[in-house]
VOVEX-984641 format. One record per residue (C-alpha): x, y, z; residue in three letters. Coordinates in steps of 0.001 Angstrom, whole numbers, plus 500000, padded with zeros to 6 digits. Layout:
BEGIN
PT; X; Y; Z; ALA .
...
# end
This chain:
BEGIN
PT; 499834; 499848; 500275; MET .
PT; 502985; 502369; 501032; MET .
PT; 504814; 501451; 497931; GLN .
PT; 501442; 502196; 495495; SER .
PT; 501216; 505471; 497683; LYS .
PT; 504407; 506342; 496803; SER .
PT; 504040; 505799; 493057; LYS .
PT; 500564; 508101; 492821; MET .
PT; 502555; 510113; 494343; THR .
PT; 505097; 510285; 491763; THR .
PT; 502742; 510370; 489196; ILE .
PT; 501113; 513727; 490600; LYS .
PT; 504755; 515002; 490781; ARG .
PT; 505596; 514766; 487411; LEU .
PT; 502246; 515786; 486053; LEU .
PT; 502507; 518831; 488067; LYS .
PT; 505703; 519683; 486715; THR .
PT; 505196; 519234; 483383; LEU .
PT; 501901; 521351; 483996; PHE .
PT; 504139; 524049; 485488; GLU .
PT; 506756; 523779; 482623; PHE .
PT; 504096; 523920; 479269; HIS .
PT; 500721; 525310; 480839; PRO .
PT; 498892; 525761; 477731; VAL .
PT; 500928; 523442; 475286; ILE .
PT; 499918; 520274; 477116; ILE .
PT; 496654; 520853; 477188; PRO .
PT; 496501; 521613; 473330; VAL .
PT; 498566; 518450; 472946; THR .
PT; 495841; 516377; 475189; VAL .
PT; 492757; 517795; 473153; VAL .
PT; 494566; 516385; 469916; CYS .
PT; 495437; 512730; 471847; ILE .
PT; 492095; 512937; 472903; ILE .
PT; 490034; 513584; 469045; PHE .
PT; 492908; 510981; 467819; SER .
PT; 491584; 508697; 470334; ALA .
PT; 487253; 508881; 469408; ILE .
PT; 488247; 509125; 466157; VAL .
PT; 489798; 505632; 466068; GLY .
PT; 486412; 504414; 467292; ALA .
PT; 484416; 505148; 464429; PHE .
PT; 484956; 502524; 462430; PRO .
PT; 482653; 500623; 464520; SER .
PT; 479946; 503011; 464338; ILE .
PT; 480231; 503181; 459992; PHE .
PT; 480486; 499368; 460075; MET .
PT; 476872; 499315; 462322; GLN .
PT; 475454; 501519; 460100; ASN .
PT; 476519; 500131; 456713; VAL .
PT; 475476; 496950; 457871; ILE .
PT; 472278; 498131; 459303; ALA .
PT; 471549; 499791; 455570; LEU .
PT; 472099; 496404; 453831; VAL .
PT; 469987; 494444; 456189; GLU .
PT; 467360; 497068; 455910; SER .
PT; 467590; 497424; 452143; SER .
PT; 467787; 493200; 451508; TRP .
PT; 464305; 493321; 453481; GLN .
PT; 462584; 496272; 451601; THR .
PT; 464524; 495254; 448253; GLY .
PT; 465108; 498887; 447665; ASP .
PT; 468967; 498988; 446542; TRP .
PT; 468338; 502601; 444977; ASP .
PT; 469812; 504205; 447895; GLN .
PT; 472660; 502292; 448874; VAL .
PT; 475428; 503366; 447060; GLY .
PT; 474734; 507150; 447802; SER .
PT; 474851; 506511; 451467; LYS .
PT; 477396; 503918; 452004; ILE .
PT; 479386; 506867; 449854; LEU .
PT; 478658; 509345; 451864; SER .
PT; 479289; 507695; 454939; PHE .
PT; 482854; 506893; 453272; VAL .
PT; 483254; 510695; 452684; GLY .
PT; 482720; 511299; 456721; ILE .
PT; 484863; 508739; 457713; LEU .
PT; 487713; 510197; 455543; VAL .
PT; 486903; 513595; 457253; ILE .
PT; 487503; 512591; 460338; PHE .
PT; 490625; 510523; 459153; TYR .
PT; 491676; 513458; 457721; VAL .
PT; 491538; 515258; 460558; LEU .
PT; 492492; 512912; 463138; SER .
PT; 495885; 512491; 461207; LEU .
PT; 496486; 516299; 461249; CYS .
PT; 495846; 516191; 464735; SER .
PT; 498605; 513102; 465459; SER .
PT; 500982; 515117; 463627; LEU .
PT; 500728; 517735; 465552; LEU .
PT; 500690; 516481; 469123; TYR .
PT; 504110; 514333; 467508; ASN .
PT; 505652; 517448; 467299; GLN .
PT; 504320; 518954; 470441; LEU .
PT; 505249; 516421; 472632; MET .
PT; 508527; 516030; 471064; ALA .
PT; 509055; 519670; 472241; LEU .
PT; 507379; 518817; 475306; ILE .
PT; 509827; 515789; 476482; THR .
PT; 512968; 517550; 475214; GLN .
PT; 512313; 520574; 477170; ASP .
PT; 511692; 518817; 480111; PHE .
PT; 514724; 516854; 480370; LEU .
PT; 516475; 520037; 479691; LYS .
PT; 514597; 521857; 482869; ARG .
PT; 514901; 518440; 484685; MET .
PT; 518839; 518346; 484016; ARG .
PT; 519344; 522276; 484772; GLU .
PT; 517541; 521845; 488028; LYS .
PT; 519653; 518563; 489198; MET .
PT; 522843; 520617; 488323; PHE .
PT; 521752; 523603; 490100; ASN .
PT; 520558; 521570; 493207; VAL .
PT; 523998; 519865; 492900; MET .
PT; 526202; 523148; 493334; GLN .
PT; 524028; 523751; 496311; ASP .
PT; 524525; 520290; 498519; LEU .
PT; 526821; 520189; 501308; PRO .
PT; 530142; 518371; 501089; VAL .
PT; 528852; 515862; 503289; LYS .
PT; 526627; 514488; 500702; PHE .
PT; 529804; 514016; 498219; PHE .
PT; 531319; 512305; 500742; ASP .
PT; 529125; 509717; 501591; THR .
PT; 527207; 509165; 498364; THR .
PT; 529034; 507251; 494766; ASN .
PT; 529443; 509461; 492229; HIS .
PT; 528770; 506764; 489946; GLY .
PT; 525118; 506688; 491427; ASP .
PT; 524721; 510379; 490971; ILE .
PT; 525554; 510376; 487371; MET .
PT; 523366; 507351; 487011; SER .
PT; 520439; 509538; 488060; ARG .
PT; 521415; 512164; 484933; TYR .
PT; 521759; 509170; 482486; THR .
PT; 519780; 506013; 482972; ASN .
PT; 517083; 507984; 485188; ASP .
PT; 516615; 510421; 482962; ILE .
PT; 515946; 508147; 480109; ASP .
PT; 513650; 505938; 481715; THR .
PT; 511653; 508948; 482178; MET .
PT; 512212; 510359; 478376; ARG .
PT; 510245; 506994; 477041; GLN .
PT; 507676; 507218; 479872; MET .
PT; 506553; 511266; 479391; VAL .
PT; 507758; 510946; 475851; SER .
PT; 506131; 507183; 474368; GLN .
PT; 504200; 505622; 477365; SER .
PT; 502043; 508639; 478963; PHE .
PT; 500759; 509186; 474984; PRO .
PT; 500137; 505949; 474494; GLN .
PT; 498536; 505471; 477772; LEU .
PT; 496228; 508396; 476984; MET .
PT; 495273; 506912; 473923; ILE .
PT; 494139; 503829; 475197; SER .
PT; 492530; 505121; 477992; ALA .
PT; 490265; 507393; 475846; VAL .
PT; 489649; 504373; 473410; SER .
PT; 488732; 502120; 475712; VAL .
PT; 486187; 504564; 477056; THR .
PT; 484706; 505358; 473732; THR .
PT; 484488; 502074; 472930; VAL .
PT; 482652; 501120; 475632; PHE .
PT; 480437; 503941; 475669; SER .
PT; 479491; 502615; 472300; LEU .
PT; 479102; 498611; 473382; MET .
PT; 476285; 500101; 476026; LEU .
PT; 475172; 502143; 473504; TYR .
PT; 474486; 499305; 471298; PHE .
PT; 474139; 496834; 473621; CYS .
PT; 474054; 496166; 477405; LEU .
PT; 474333; 492461; 477274; TRP .
PT; 477047; 492113; 475578; LEU .
PT; 479094; 495110; 477416; ALA .
PT; 478107; 493147; 480308; LEU .
PT; 480269; 490027; 479212; VAL .
PT; 482803; 492355; 478427; VAL .
PT; 483305; 494191; 481421; LEU .
PT; 483501; 490974; 483488; ALA .
PT; 486762; 490301; 481177; GLY .
PT; 487963; 493305; 482211; VAL .
PT; 487411; 492974; 486006; VAL .
PT; 489464; 489828; 484935; LEU .
PT; 492416; 491783; 483097; ILE .
PT; 492768; 494602; 485753; LEU .
PT; 493339; 491564; 488674; PHE .
PT; 495724; 490414; 486174; ILE .
PT; 497131; 493764; 485945; VAL .
PT; 497615; 494446; 489298; LYS .
PT; 499080; 491260; 490409; LYS .
PT; 502026; 490922; 487662; ILE .
PT; 502488; 494367; 487273; GLY .
PT; 502421; 495481; 491297; GLY .
PT; 505234; 492600; 491731; SER .
PT; 507343; 494314; 488561; SER .
PT; 507186; 497892; 490149; ALA .
PT; 509571; 497156; 493529; LYS .
PT; 512196; 495446; 491311; TYR .
PT; 512677; 497957; 488346; PHE .
PT; 513215; 500539; 491410; PHE .
PT; 515731; 498229; 492416; HIS .
PT; 517141; 497417; 489161; GLN .
PT; 517882; 501092; 488870; GLN .
PT; 519615; 501125; 492235; ILE .
PT; 521684; 498047; 491302; ALA .
PT; 522569; 499994; 487840; LEU .
PT; 523692; 503298; 489652; GLY .
PT; 526091; 500634; 492038; GLU .
PT; 527614; 499086; 488410; GLU .
PT; 527954; 502588; 487061; GLU .
PT; 529281; 503541; 490326; GLY .
PT; 532129; 500347; 490751; PHE .
PT; 533003; 501079; 486645; VAL .
PT; 533205; 504620; 487138; GLU .
PT; 536055; 503978; 490309; GLU .
PT; 537854; 501142; 488104; MET .
PT; 538618; 503498; 485282; MET .
PT; 539802; 506193; 487888; ASN .
PT; 541455; 503789; 489239; GLY .
PT; 543479; 501432; 486399; GLN .
PT; 547318; 502548; 487640; LYS .
PT; 546873; 501257; 490659; VAL .
PT; 545133; 498101; 489418; VAL .
PT; 547038; 497184; 487140; LYS .
PT; 550375; 498209; 489099; VAL .
PT; 548986; 495652; 492198; PHE .
PT; 548206; 492750; 489782; CYS .
PT; 544563; 493188; 490660; HIS .
PT; 542938; 492733; 487216; GLU .
PT; 540861; 489192; 488433; GLU .
PT; 539878; 490314; 491718; GLU .
PT; 538488; 493466; 490212; SER .
PT; 536744; 491166; 487618; LYS .
PT; 535085; 488677; 490434; ALA .
PT; 533905; 492525; 492359; ALA .
PT; 532211; 493170; 488750; PHE .
PT; 530604; 490461; 488462; ASP .
PT; 529053; 489896; 491764; LYS .
PT; 527709; 493541; 491224; ILE .
PT; 526420; 492690; 487779; ASN .
PT; 524804; 489150; 489275; ASP .
PT; 522649; 491450; 491661; HIS .
PT; 521684; 493452; 488752; LEU .
PT; 520840; 490961; 486604; PHE .
PT; 518746; 489063; 489348; GLU .
PT; 517029; 492313; 489898; GLN .
PT; 516624; 492953; 485873; SER .
PT; 515599; 489312; 485660; GLU .
PT; 513082; 489785; 487866; ARG .
PT; 511613; 492809; 487116; ALA .
PT; 511343; 492253; 482971; ASN .
PT; 510506; 488358; 484177; LYS .
PT; 506504; 489830; 485557; TYR .
PT; 506286; 492560; 482825; ALA .
PT; 506918; 490129; 479803; ASN .
PT; 504581; 486997; 481213; THR .
PT; 501883; 490159; 481384; LEU .
PT; 501534; 490716; 477413; ALA .
PT; 501065; 486775; 476292; PRO .
PT; 498919; 486440; 479606; ILE .
PT; 496365; 489869; 478444; LEU .
PT; 496961; 488811; 474743; ASN .
PT; 495543; 484619; 474898; ASN .
PT; 492631; 486446; 478104; VAL .
PT; 491430; 489129; 474664; GLY .
PT; 491291; 486076; 472345; ASN .
PT; 489066; 484343; 475429; VAL .
PT; 487038; 487633; 475438; LEU .
PT; 486425; 487907; 471762; TYR .
PT; 485446; 484491; 471347; VAL .
PT; 483202; 484484; 474264; VAL .
PT; 481568; 487418; 472938; VAL .
PT; 480896; 486039; 469372; ALA .
PT; 479302; 482873; 471199; VAL .
PT; 477124; 484996; 473691; ALA .
PT; 476362; 487080; 470765; GLY .
PT; 474951; 484045; 468607; GLY .
PT; 473043; 482626; 471287; LEU .
PT; 471285; 485861; 472327; LEU .
PT; 470066; 485734; 468353; LEU .
PT; 469442; 482123; 468695; LEU .
PT; 467019; 482708; 471730; PHE .
PT; 465387; 486325; 469982; ASP .
PT; 466582; 487756; 473325; VAL .
PT; 465415; 491265; 473765; PRO .
PT; 468026; 493958; 473355; ASN .
PT; 469117; 496657; 475839; VAL .
PT; 470558; 499591; 474846; SER .
PT; 470252; 502976; 474438; PHE .
PT; 469952; 502833; 470869; SER .
PT; 467130; 501290; 471193; GLY .
PT; 468059; 499205; 468419; LEU .
PT; 466540; 495175; 467750; ALA .
PT; 469476; 493182; 468151; LEU .
PT; 470577; 491614; 465439; GLY .
PT; 473443; 491109; 463051; ILE .
PT; 474008; 494738; 462391; SER .
PT; 474426; 495152; 466478; VAL .
PT; 476798; 491446; 466969; VAL .
PT; 479313; 491831; 464250; VAL .
PT; 480243; 495840; 464866; PRO .
PT; 480330; 495033; 468158; PHE .
PT; 483137; 492254; 467727; LEU .
PT; 485108; 494464; 466226; ASN .
PT; 484852; 497061; 469291; MET .
PT; 485893; 493746; 471083; THR .
PT; 488858; 493592; 469357; LYS .
PT; 489772; 497229; 469157; SER .
PT; 489391; 497307; 473122; PHE .
PT; 491320; 494461; 474146; VAL .
PT; 494061; 495708; 471956; GLY .
PT; 494271; 498971; 473687; ASN .
PT; 493949; 497147; 476669; ILE .
PT; 496957; 494973; 475353; ASN .
PT; 498685; 498723; 474553; GLN .
PT; 498255; 499728; 478624; VAL .
PT; 500676; 496342; 479289; SER .
PT; 502852; 496636; 476840; GLN .
PT; 503562; 500335; 478237; GLN .
PT; 503558; 499036; 482041; ILE .
PT; 507181; 497526; 481720; ASN .
PT; 507926; 501468; 480184; ALA .
PT; 506162; 503152; 482924; VAL .
PT; 507332; 501539; 485913; VAL .
PT; 510676; 501823; 485044; MET .
PT; 510257; 505434; 484432; GLY .
PT; 508464; 506107; 487765; LEU .
PT; 511683; 504699; 489254; ALA .
PT; 513776; 506564; 487555; GLY .
PT; 511885; 510087; 488209; ALA .
PT; 511348; 508884; 492107; GLU .
PT; 515381; 508457; 492155; ARG .
PT; 515342; 512257; 490530; ILE .
PT; 513106; 513548; 492686; PHE .
PT; 514754; 512027; 495722; GLU .
PT; 517840; 514130; 494260; PHE .
PT; 516192; 517356; 493716; VAL .
PT; 514761; 516646; 497734; ASP .
PT; 518253; 516786; 499521; GLN .
PT; 518336; 519443; 501561; GLU .
PT; 520654; 522201; 500172; PRO .
PT; 523621; 523509; 501876; GLU .
PT; 522547; 525980; 505221; VAL .
PT; 523879; 529419; 504679; ASP .
PT; 522098; 532049; 507473; ASP .
PT; 525481; 534211; 507253; GLY .
PT; 524420; 537601; 506713; TYR .
PT; 528170; 539074; 507104; VAL .
PT; 529059; 539619; 503629; THR .
PT; 533073; 540125; 501809; LEU .
PT; 533408; 543421; 499839; VAL .
PT; 536045; 545040; 498028; ASP .
PT; 537311; 548655; 499486; ILE .
PT; 539489; 551756; 499366; ASP .
PT; 541096; 552919; 502803; LYS .
PT; 541298; 556806; 502147; LYS .
PT; 542692; 558706; 504839; SER .
PT; 542043; 556222; 506584; GLY .
PT; 538347; 555599; 506227; LYS .
PT; 537089; 552557; 504634; ILE .
PT; 535001; 552775; 501800; VAL .
PT; 533206; 550094; 499402; GLU .
PT; 533604; 549921; 495976; THR .
PT; 533063; 548306; 493409; ASP .
PT; 536087; 546405; 491913; HIS .
PT; 538410; 544486; 493033; HIS .
PT; 541661; 546856; 495114; THR .
PT; 543596; 543934; 496768; GLY .
PT; 541374; 544950; 500220; SER .
PT; 538308; 543777; 501688; TRP .
PT; 536522; 544080; 504676; ALA .
PT; 533730; 541984; 506466; TRP .
PT; 530161; 544184; 506181; LYS .
PT; 528047; 543722; 509096; HIS .
PT; 524543; 544798; 509061; PRO .
PT; 523078; 545266; 512461; HIS .
PT; 519495; 544950; 512670; GLN .
PT; 518728; 546132; 516210; ALA .
PT; 519476; 549596; 514950; ASP .
PT; 519785; 549291; 511209; GLY .
PT; 523417; 550354; 511203; THR .
PT; 526090; 549217; 508919; VAL .
PT; 529660; 548396; 510635; THR .
PT; 532686; 547575; 508326; TYR .
PT; 535766; 545459; 509644; THR .
PT; 538951; 545091; 507752; GLU .
PT; 540196; 541522; 506524; LEU .
PT; 543151; 541094; 508262; THR .
PT; 543359; 537095; 508316; GLY .
PT; 542894; 536709; 512166; ASP .
PT; 541673; 533008; 512633; VAL .
PT; 540662; 531446; 516166; ARG .
PT; 539253; 528387; 517375; LEU .
PT; 537861; 528524; 520691; PHE .
PT; 536833; 524646; 522326; ASP .
PT; 536132; 523297; 519174; VAL .
PT; 534175; 519259; 518958; ASP .
PT; 533867; 517781; 515776; PHE .
PT; 532555; 514340; 514238; GLY .
PT; 531430; 513722; 511093; TYR .
PT; 528654; 511445; 512876; ASN .
PT; 527223; 511554; 516363; GLU .
PT; 528429; 508659; 517727; ASN .
PT; 532256; 509390; 517044; LYS .
PT; 533657; 512508; 517865; THR .
PT; 537208; 513379; 515670; VAL .
PT; 538171; 516526; 517206; LEU .
PT; 538471; 517105; 521120; HIS .
PT; 538782; 520483; 522580; ASN .
PT; 540413; 522313; 519441; ILE .
PT; 541583; 526259; 520444; THR .
PT; 544556; 527655; 518297; LEU .
PT; 545028; 531126; 517099; TYR .
PT; 546615; 532092; 513864; ALA .
PT; 547359; 536447; 513748; GLU .
PT; 547339; 537976; 510980; PRO .
PT; 550210; 537360; 508484; GLY .
PT; 551174; 533861; 511034; GLN .
PT; 552447; 530534; 509377; LYS .
PT; 549994; 528119; 511468; VAL .
PT; 551128; 524624; 509980; ALA .
PT; 549734; 521028; 511402; PHE .
PT; 551569; 517352; 512163; VAL .
PT; 550297; 514254; 512870; GLY .
PT; 549490; 510871; 511724; ALA .
PT; 547101; 509970; 508988; THR .
PT; 543442; 510313; 510790; GLY .
PT; 545119; 512543; 513375; ALA .
PT; 542192; 515612; 512151; GLY .
PT; 544701; 518005; 510364; LYS .
PT; 542282; 518453; 507527; THR .
PT; 539665; 517974; 509353; THR .
PT; 540360; 521818; 511218; ILE .
PT; 540490; 523233; 507907; THR .
PT; 537416; 521924; 506958; ASN .
PT; 535531; 523302; 509770; LEU .
PT; 537345; 526969; 508518; ILE .
PT; 536065; 526894; 505280; ASN .
PT; 532328; 525664; 506511; ARG .
PT; 532358; 522226; 504287; PHE .
PT; 531080; 520938; 507613; TYR .
PT; 529881; 522994; 510982; ASP .
PT; 531107; 522163; 514414; ILE .
PT; 529418; 520921; 517341; ALA .
PT; 530424; 522752; 520143; ASP .
PT; 532734; 525698; 520698; GLY .
PT; 533397; 528886; 518384; LYS .
PT; 535399; 529844; 515570; ILE .
PT; 535807; 533590; 514863; ARG .
PT; 537462; 535314; 511803; TYR .
PT; 538554; 538750; 512302; ASP .
PT; 536369; 538558; 515544; GLY .
PT; 533229; 537687; 513709; ILE .
PT; 531745; 534450; 514579; ASN .
PT; 532116; 532055; 510749; ILE .
PT; 528303; 531395; 511212; ASN .
PT; 527645; 535208; 510850; LYS .
PT; 529328; 535275; 507200; ILE .
PT; 527908; 533964; 504074; LYS .
PT; 529713; 530635; 503196; LYS .
PT; 530311; 532254; 499735; GLY .
PT; 531931; 535137; 500619; ASP .
PT; 533811; 533091; 503915; LEU .
PT; 535500; 530747; 501446; ARG .
PT; 536382; 533535; 498550; ARG .
PT; 538592; 534681; 501553; SER .
PT; 540086; 531606; 501623; LEU .
PT; 542798; 530264; 499080; GLY .
PT; 543018; 526260; 499182; ILE .
PT; 545085; 524121; 497322; VAL .
PT; 544332; 520398; 497530; LEU .
PT; 546616; 517357; 497955; GLN .
PT; 544202; 515915; 494396; ASP .
PT; 544183; 518813; 491987; THR .
PT; 541399; 518989; 490015; ASN .
PT; 541872; 520260; 486597; LEU .
PT; 538636; 521396; 483878; PHE .
PT; 538334; 520652; 480396; THR .
PT; 539827; 524118; 478664; GLY .
PT; 542823; 526479; 478392; THR .
PT; 545283; 526494; 480890; VAL .
PT; 544499; 530325; 481206; LEU .
PT; 540879; 529426; 482113; ASP .
PT; 542326; 526776; 484800; ASN .
PT; 544505; 529521; 486476; ILE .
PT; 541720; 532044; 486094; ARG .
PT; 538968; 529756; 487749; TYR .
PT; 540046; 531405; 491082; GLY .
PT; 539057; 534884; 489894; ARG .
PT; 536685; 534819; 486896; LEU .
PT; 537230; 538802; 486715; THR .
PT; 540713; 538196; 486855; ALA .
PT; 542404; 539659; 483560; SER .
PT; 545641; 537375; 481223; ASP .
PT; 547922; 539513; 482880; GLU .
PT; 547086; 539010; 486545; GLU .
PT; 546874; 534933; 485743; CYS .
PT; 549963; 534963; 483764; ILE .
PT; 551185; 537154; 487002; ALA .
PT; 550234; 534357; 489298; ALA .
PT; 551726; 531657; 487282; ALA .
PT; 555319; 533832; 487533; LYS .
PT; 554637; 533924; 491348; LEU .
PT; 554186; 530082; 491719; VAL .
PT; 556755; 529117; 488918; GLY .
PT; 554643; 527959; 486797; ALA .
PT; 555514; 530751; 484133; HIS .
PT; 558380; 528000; 482640; ASP .
PT; 556521; 525030; 482144; PHE .
PT; 553728; 526413; 480772; ILE .
PT; 555784; 528673; 477845; THR .
PT; 557210; 525326; 476751; ARG .
PT; 553684; 523619; 476570; LEU .
PT; 552492; 523056; 472433; PRO .
PT; 550248; 526285; 472824; GLU .
PT; 551195; 528071; 475856; GLY .
PT; 548681; 529519; 478313; TYR .
PT; 546056; 528360; 475402; GLN .
PT; 546527; 524845; 475626; THR .
PT; 543890; 522648; 475974; MET .
PT; 543493; 520299; 478562; LEU .
PT; 540849; 517441; 479488; SER .
PT; 540688; 514630; 481749; GLY .
PT; 541485; 516656; 484299; ASN .
PT; 544839; 517425; 483219; GLY .
PT; 545974; 514113; 481861; SER .
PT; 548639; 515271; 479441; ASN .
PT; 550522; 517204; 482079; LEU .
PT; 552898; 515749; 485305; SER .
PT; 551256; 515338; 488592; GLN .
PT; 553493; 518183; 489689; GLY .
PT; 552513; 520508; 486339; GLN .
PT; 548835; 519916; 488120; SER .
PT; 549488; 520893; 491118; GLN .
PT; 551840; 524122; 489939; LEU .
PT; 548084; 525221; 487949; LEU .
PT; 546068; 524451; 491525; ALA .
PT; 549250; 527191; 492920; ILE .
PT; 548423; 529875; 490241; SER .
PT; 544465; 529154; 490765; ARG .
PT; 544975; 530101; 494534; ALA .
PT; 547314; 532667; 493862; ALA .
PT; 545302; 534970; 490986; VAL .
PT; 542064; 534761; 494150; ALA .
PT; 544883; 536842; 495707; ASP .
PT; 542939; 535641; 499111; PRO .
PT; 544675; 537040; 502504; PRO .
PT; 544236; 533618; 504046; VAL .
PT; 545947; 530406; 502589; MET .
PT; 544941; 526716; 503243; ILE .
PT; 547845; 524596; 501867; MET .
PT; 546453; 520875; 502233; ASP .
PT; 549667; 519181; 501758; GLU .
PT; 550066; 521229; 498543; ALA .
PT; 553518; 519852; 497357; THR .
PT; 553273; 516223; 497886; SER .
PT; 553377; 515133; 494500; SER .
PT; 555649; 517517; 493292; ILE .
PT; 559610; 515873; 493150; ASP .
PT; 562058; 517905; 495170; THR .
PT; 563699; 520071; 492522; ARG .
PT; 559863; 521356; 491788; THR .
PT; 559051; 521666; 495219; GLU .
PT; 561973; 523689; 495613; ALA .
PT; 560868; 526015; 493122; ILE .
PT; 557104; 525896; 493790; VAL .
PT; 558534; 526629; 497520; GLN .
PT; 559639; 530063; 496948; ARG .
PT; 556645; 530948; 495112; GLY .
PT; 554461; 530093; 498176; MET .
PT; 556806; 531281; 500501; ASP .
PT; 556431; 534868; 498216; ALA .
PT; 552458; 533937; 497937; LEU .
PT; 552039; 533730; 501828; MET .
PT; 554164; 536834; 502315; ASN .
PT; 551905; 538696; 504772; GLY .
PT; 549049; 536462; 504744; ARG .
PT; 547808; 534068; 507280; THR .
PT; 548281; 530309; 506243; VAL .
PT; 547522; 526948; 507646; PHE .
PT; 549488; 524076; 506000; VAL .
PT; 548895; 520451; 506349; ILE .
PT; 552209; 518875; 505279; ALA .
PT; 553802; 515655; 504857; HIS .
PT; 557364; 516375; 504646; ARG .
PT; 558209; 517799; 508270; LEU .
PT; 561115; 520096; 506343; SER .
PT; 558068; 522455; 504665; THR .
PT; 556743; 523402; 508175; VAL .
PT; 560015; 524265; 509761; LYS .
PT; 559989; 528063; 509125; ASN .
PT; 556472; 528204; 510562; SER .
PT; 555790; 530636; 513129; ASP .
PT; 553419; 528006; 515443; VAL .
PT; 553358; 524462; 514734; ILE .
PT; 550321; 521736; 515895; MET .
PT; 551147; 519047; 516518; VAL .
PT; 547486; 516670; 516855; LEU .
PT; 547360; 513095; 517914; GLU .
PT; 543496; 511817; 517804; GLN .
PT; 541780; 514484; 517576; GLY .
PT; 543927; 516591; 519957; ARG .
PT; 546510; 518798; 520249; ILE .
PT; 549526; 517630; 521923; ILE .
PT; 552319; 520342; 521741; GLU .
PT; 552710; 523402; 519787; ARG .
PT; 555274; 525882; 519609; GLY .
PT; 557867; 527014; 516383; ASN .
PT; 560490; 524383; 515227; HIS .
PT; 563165; 525583; 518336; ASP .
PT; 560885; 525067; 520825; ASP .
PT; 559186; 521856; 519582; LEU .
PT; 562723; 520225; 519271; ILE .
PT; 563744; 521557; 522811; ALA .
PT; 560836; 520100; 524432; GLN .
PT; 561630; 516171; 523001; LYS .
PT; 558338; 514715; 522492; GLY .
PT; 556409; 514040; 520094; LYS .
PT; 557358; 516286; 517559; TYR .
PT; 561348; 515547; 518096; TYR .
PT; 560492; 512395; 517555; GLN .
PT; 559241; 512708; 514167; LEU .
PT; 561799; 515068; 512990; TYR .
PT; 565076; 512942; 514374; THR .
PT; 563163; 509036; 513473; GLY .
PT; 563976; 509048; 509625; ALA .
PT; 560837; 508341; 508417; PHE .
PT; 558105; 510365; 507185; GLU .
PT; 554640; 511107; 508747; LEU .
PT; 552470; 509603; 506100; GLU .
# end
């Protein structure tokens, strides 16, 4: 019952969305479909009139007007068929427009929603499953909207029209057909209902398979290095077998339905023929709205209507497969667009400023100086706090889920221009701290202040715009080298992008590329080395020109020679800025103002390099030992 309610809710929402997108075109399309379907029932009326005319002429012997009357019937029928053809052509063209526009808008809606989702969603959701919603689920919806819905509407109107004609011609035979309909509906409910749940599981299993394939594609080098091909095949076979089981069950029920209904329809046709013959044999009085006597002119067209009726019922059964798959896809898409967006209650914004005569003046162009614009609701005033990069954490606790706390009572101060380094084993909580500063996650307890302002009051977009981040894993986008650098600040000029590349030492290798800064990159910069990709990522952060930098193992994939070049550029980039550094090479954090040593989510030591060496604690052991943190 709950599943039926879920399907009905999905259908209602789908239809509501369609009408919202096309409030005028859809009613026109529906009218065309209804007209075309009703005209499909006209041959039965034509046949009844012709047989009745011939029967009457046979009894009276008057054949003078038979030919002309039959021609007039044919003429009327041709006119309606021409109108039906025009109607069919029109609704097919309109359905193409409706379907493709609907899919375009749904993809836009999905992508826009995705941009507003929190980082936690992507950390906990299989990326292949997300892609499956953009591809497989969208395609199943396309088939349902463009083919199944129109066909179901045509069949529904045809069935209603034909059954109305049956009642009009003969109530007794209509009751025979109605008994057959009850049997057909019972079969459809039992078999169609069983297939629905398996089609939904099939879509989920398909997403899992695509996620695994994507993971294997991204990790092919690792698979081959560790000779893991056979194990990967076995793992894929297991996932593929699960998909097969769900698909086989779903299609087994769906494919059983059509032959059963075909045979029930054939049996019903025979039963109606026998019933009609018995009614004629025993001269049973006709009960109908037409007032016609029960005769050959009623029974023969009725058989034709029965065939049309059963044919339309079979058309419905053939669409059940596509409808159920489409509803499963629609349900997964609506589930995706209903994800809770990232909450942003901030009201403090970041603005460009000019400092004239020591006074902060807001401006509309990039000056390299910023201030926090803080509106005060109590008295309606607005104050400006210059952005200096003072970041402080007070008694911060955090866990990625409620059952496990990964940071305990973290308190630290990063004053403007200071370089703060985090060291510790993998899982100690280094990256987690930076994730809290840029509010990829919100803290469970404690406070984080940025230039004295609680970061919960700052709009997330403005907060992140004030932070330059270079991650260990680089992400380059399809486009030119220049485009990828400009990603840090879209308003940056070509000269500013080139200056940023020179600052971090990327200019030299860029000029040696086939087309220099106009060289096209694709496949996450697959035509570059890891070190070159990282240099572009650092250039991207440099062109943003933020007052606070977060370097999350930014040089981990760069060789020693390149690291020396990058380190000089980074030193120039970090000059005068507040910098948080996470490094696996202790040599890169020696010149930090403060070094925080973390262990199991707690700060166990803090101080500069000389202080920590003198303490002869954990840092001393790490530094003097001939091994790296990782």
